[in-house]
TORTOR-977807 format. One record per residue: x, y, z of N, C-alpha, C, O in turn. Coordinates in steps of 0.05 Angstrom, whole numbers, padded with zeros to 5 digits, always signed. Layout:
// TORTOR-977807
XYZXYZXYZXYZ
...
***
This chain:
// TORTOR-977807
-00744-00520-00163-00729-00529-00133-00700-00534-00136-00684-00520-00125
-00693-00553-00151-00666-00566-00159-00649-00539-00158-00631-00534-00143
-00660-00520-00178-00645-00496-00184-00634-00482-00163-00610-00476-00159
-00660-00476-00147-00651-00466-00120-00631-00474-00101-00617-00460-00088
-00633-00501-00101-00611-00511-00078-00583-00512-00089-00563-00510-00075
-00581-00516-00122-00560-00513-00134-00549-00485-00127-00527-00483-00116
-00565-00464-00134-00552-00438-00128-00547-00430-00100-00531-00412-00095
-00559-00443-00081-00554-00443-00051-00529-00458-00040-00515-00454-00021
-00530-00476-00059-00498-00493-00050-00478-00469-00069-00465-00453-00056
-00477-00468-00093-00457-00447-00104-00451-00427-00081-00429-00425-00071
-00472-00413-00074-00461-00390-00056-00450-00398-00030-00433-00385-00018
-00458-00417-00023-00446-00431+00007-00418-00434+00006-00403-00425+00024
-00408-00447-00017-00380-00449-00027-00361-00428-00032-00337-00426-00025
-00377-00409-00049-00362-00381-00053-00378-00360-00045-00395-00349-00059
-00373-00354-00016-00382-00329-00007-00377-00303-00021-00360-00300-00038
-00392-00286-00013-00383-00259-00019-00376-00256-00051-00358-00241-00058
-00386-00266-00062-00385-00263-00089-00358-00282-00101-00350-00279-00124
-00347-00296-00087-00328-00316-00098-00299-00309-00093-00279-00315-00106
-00301-00292-00064-00274-00273-00057-00262-00290-00038-00266-00286-00014
-00245-00314-00049-00231-00336-00030-00210-00323-00027-00206-00300-00036
-00189-00340-00011-00159-00334-00016-00145-00326-00039-00128-00340-00050
-00153-00302-00047-00143-00290-00071-00129-00268-00065-00139-00251-00051
-00103-00264-00075-00085-00242-00058-00081-00228-00082-00059-00217-00084
-00103-00225-00108-00097-00207-00129-00120-00179-00114-00141-00182-00102
-00108-00159-00119-00120-00129-00108-00135-00121-00130-00123-00117-00151
-00165-00118-00130-00174-00101-00148-00186-00075-00139-00208-00073-00127
-00170-00055-00145-00177-00023-00134-00169-00012-00158-00151-00019-00173
-00186+00010-00158-00187+00033-00180-00152+00048-00174-00141+00051-00153
-00144+00055-00196-00116+00066-00188-00120+00095-00173-00102+00103-00159
-00143+00110-00175-00149+00137-00168-00148+00126-00133-00135+00140-00118
-00159+00104-00121-00159+00100-00094-00131+00087-00080-00130+00080-00057
-00110+00086-00100-00082+00079-00092-00073+00098-00069-00082+00121-00070
-00058+00091-00051-00043+00104-00035-00014+00112-00052-00007+00094-00067
+00001+00132-00053+00027+00136-00065+00048+00117-00054+00045+00104-00033
+00070+00117-00070+00094+00093-00071+00108+00097-00042+00119+00080-00028
+00105+00128-00037+00118+00138-00013+00107+00130+00009+00123+00127+00028
+00078+00125+00014+00072+00120+00035+00078+00089+00045+00081+00081+00068
+00078+00074+00023+00090+00045+00021+00119+00043+00031+00126+00023+00044
+00131+00061+00026+00161+00057+00032+00159+00072+00066+00173+00066+00085
+00138+00091+00065+00140+00095+00101+00134+00076+00117+00150+00068+00135
+00106+00065+00111+00099+00032+00122+00121+00020+00130+00129+00019+00154
+00136+00009+00107+00155-00007+00111+00177+00001+00128+00187-00016+00144
+00186+00027+00128+00208+00037+00146+00195+00038+00172+00209+00030+00190
+00169+00046+00177+00158+00040+00208+00157+00011+00222+00162+00007+00245
+00151-00006+00204+00158-00034+00207+00184-00048+00218+00186-00069+00232
+00204-00031+00207+00228-00034+00211+00241-00045+00185+00263-00054+00188
+00230-00047+00161+00239-00061+00143+00262-00043+00126+00261-00018+00125
+00281-00058+00114+00297-00043+00089+00285-00053+00070+00281-00078+00069
+00276-00031+00047+00261-00037+00024+00280-00032+00002+00293-00012-00002
+00280-00059-00016+00304-00064-00036+00290-00048-00061+00300-00030-00074
+00258-00063-00063+00240-00053-00086+00219-00055-00080+00213-00071-00062
+00202-00040-00092+00169-00040-00090+00163-00041-00119+00172-00029-00138
+00147-00058-00118+00135-00066-00149+00109-00068-00155+00095-00073-00135
+00100-00066-00172+00060-00072-00170+00057-00102-00184+00068-00105-00205
+00046-00120-00175+00041-00148-00177+00014-00152-00172+00005-00147-00150
-00004-00163-00195-00031-00174-00191-00046-00157-00173-00060-00164-00154
-00040-00124-00184-00054-00103-00171-00053-00095-00141-00069-00084-00127
-00029-00105-00134-00023-00099-00110+00007-00095-00108+00021-00109-00122
+00019-00075-00087+00039-00068-00077+00059-00093-00068+00055-00109-00049
+00080-00094-00085+00095-00116-00073+00120-00102-00061+00128-00082-00072
+00130-00110-00041+00159-00106-00030+00175-00123-00027+00168-00145-00017
+00200-00120-00035+00215-00138-00035+00248-00122-00020+00261-00102-00027
+00253-00137-00001+00269-00123+00020+00279-00147+00045+00281-00171+00041
+00283-00135+00068+00296-00144+00093+00278-00134+00119+00269-00111+00121
+00276-00155+00138+00256-00149+00157+00274-00141+00176+00298-00141+00169
+00266-00132+00204+00283-00116+00224+00306-00135+00235+00326-00129+00248
+00300-00159+00226+00325-00177+00234+00343-00183+00218+00363-00194+00226
+00337-00177+00186+00355-00177+00168+00353-00202+00147+00367-00208+00128
+00328-00216+00158+00319-00243+00137+00307-00219+00112+00299-00196+00114
+00310-00235+00091+00295-00228+00059+00265-00235+00062+00257-00258+00066
+00247-00210+00061+00227-00216+00052+00212-00207+00025+00223-00190+00011
+00188-00219+00019+00176-00211-00001+00144-00201+00012+00135-00218+00028
+00130-00182+00008+00109-00174+00019+00095-00164+00003+00105-00149-00014
+00063-00171+00003+00048-00167-00017+00027-00142+00000+00014-00150+00019
+00026-00117-00008+00008-00100+00010-00014-00089-00011-00009-00082-00034
-00040-00086+00003-00062-00069-00009-00057-00044-00016-00044-00030+00000
-00066-00036-00036-00052-00012-00048-00071+00012-00035-00061+00034-00031
-00096+00006-00029-00118+00030-00016-00114+00031+00012-00114+00052+00025
-00111+00010+00022-00106+00010+00056-00079+00003+00065-00077+00008+00089
-00060-00005+00055-00035-00010+00058-00033-00032+00082-00014-00033+00097
-00053-00047+00084-00056-00069+00098-00035-00092+00084-00034-00094+00060
-00018-00110+00102-00007-00134+00091-00022-00159+00077-00033-00175+00093
-00024-00163+00058-00037-00186+00049-00026-00208+00056-00037-00226+00068
-00002-00208+00050+00018-00234+00051+00045-00222+00061+00053-00198+00060
+00057-00246+00073+00090-00234+00078+00099-00267+00077+00090-00287+00088
+00113-00264+00065+00134-00285+00058+00168-00287+00062+00183-00272+00050
+00175-00305+00077+00206-00304+00087+00215-00316+00061+00202-00334+00051
+00238-00305+00051+00261-00325+00026+00280-00331+00042+00288-00318+00061
+00288-00360+00032+00309-00371+00040+00334-00354+00019+00329-00345-00003
+00360-00354+00034+00384-00347+00024+00391-00362+00003+00401-00350-00016
+00390-00393+00002+00391-00410-00016+00380-00405-00042+00392-00412-00063
+00350-00389-00041+00334-00390-00065+00350-00378-00085+00340-00387-00105
+00375-00358-00093+00383-00341-00108+00392-00360-00123+00404-00355-00144
***
């Protein structure tokens, strides 16, 4: 009984197999959208792309938003969903 309560407690803390606020992308490369699709998605949002790279299994865009603010954006490689968007201060250089 004690073991069951412990397991249920663990599952309540870590729902869906432990997928908490984790911004790593675990997607087979065969399911990734091409880099060109990432660039097109950024252009549609009005972003100017300086660099597209891969970080923690996600696409990462460095560039500027439509207002000219520097941004760093994590993109899910299979869905092109924005996972995280950070605005960078100009003094961070």
